[in-house]
Residue, then its C-alpha position, 0 to 999 in steps of 0.5 A: m759433298d761426293t758427286t760423280t760425272n754423268a754421261l754429259g760430262r756433268a756432275a751428277a746430282p749427289a745422292g738426296g737430290k731434291w727433284f727426283s726421288p730416288a735421287q738415282p734409280p737402282e743400279e740394276a735398272r737398265i732403263r729409267l723412267f721419270l714420272m711427273p705428276h699432276a697439278g700440286g703433286g709430288a713424288a708421292s703421287y707415284r708412291g708404289w708405281n715401281r712395284l708395278l713396273p719391271a726391275d730393270i725399269g727403275v722409277q724417279a719421281l719429280t717434285l717441283p719447288g713448295r711441296q712435300s719434301r720441297r715445302a721450304e722452297p718458293l713455289a715456282m709460278d713462271w712456266e719458262a723459269l720452271l722449265d729452265d730449272l728442270h731441264e738443268a736438273l735432269l741433265d745433272n741427272l742423266d747417266d748413259r742409260p736410256y730414259a723415258f717420261f711419263g706425265h700426267c695433266i701439267g706433268a704431261m705438259l712438263a714432259y713434252r716441253l721437255a722432250v722438245r727442249l732436249e731435242d733442240g738443244g742436241d741433248p740425248p732425248p727420251s726414248l718414250l713419252g707418255m702423255s696421260g690426261w692433257a693434250p696440247e690442242g682442245f684441253y681446258q685453258g682456264p678462265p679468262d682471268r687465268k694468270n690471277l687464279s684465285m682459290e676459290q676458282v681453283g676449288e670449283l674446278l677441283k671439286g668438279l674433278g673430284a680431286f680430294p675428299e670432301e672433307l678437305w673443303s671444310d678444313p681451312d688448315m688443310l686448304e692452306l697446305v694443299m692448295p698454294p702448289v695446286i695454284a702455282d702449277m696451274r698459274a705457270a701452266m696457263q702461261y703455256e702457248d702452243d707452238g705446234a712443236v713436233v718431237e722425234c721420240p715415240l709418244v703414246s697417249y692416254a685418257g679418261q673416257s669422261d675427262p671434263l678437261v678435254v673441252e673438244p671431243d677430238a682433243m687427244a687426236a692432236w698428239p699424232e701430228r706432234s711425233r714423228r713416231y706416234l704409237g697410239h692412244n688408250e682410253y680407260p673409264g673414268t674422268h680426269f683422275y682415271i689413273g688412280e683406278h687403272t694404274a696397273a693397265v696404263m703402265s703395263d702397256f707403258a712398260r711393254r712399249l718402252i722395253r720393246i723400243t730399248d730392246d730395239r736400239 
């Protein structure tokens, strides 16, 4: 199998790499953007987002094990092991181009902790972090028995968020296909214990104005203390999945900031 060597002296991921889609961005893209989806999601959650961005930003969307193109793999239910594997996959994928992370909900958790790990390890950090629909304080933590979340508990939560069409809940076959990755991601994420880590890289946050998972009204106000280069917060009408209606506006704001940061390097 053909591989190349990336800027970190590692063998770059071969074409068809399983973590990111596409496995490599277009050569003409001078900036890379890694998109990290909500619980149960994968690269398909970000289908079409590349068309909302300038041609010099190359999009790569994350797919975790156990769903979509990786359905045959075991689901990852251990938070630290998942972060370890994602960290290694990212380092194997990077080249000398600047890159950024944008994550929604659990995707934002992964992006934030990955940035912390990269900076702690002396690896090239992201140029910008986009945190959507999650905050390290004042956000939904799950029920007391969250380490053993059942399909029924997760289902009730998702119904309240309007995450899936109503007909899904009466289709046992579809539930059996859709729910296990959601449950696995939530179980893994609920193992996360916040340590107040601060990143050096710039960070901008986004949220829906009526997100029921924002337990404390000022939850998103935690972000200014988590980045030494905090760029501000943006809210849009809607609930937790506000981003489906406001994708273009969010990406326009994020891309503008990312291009400005990379042009100033």
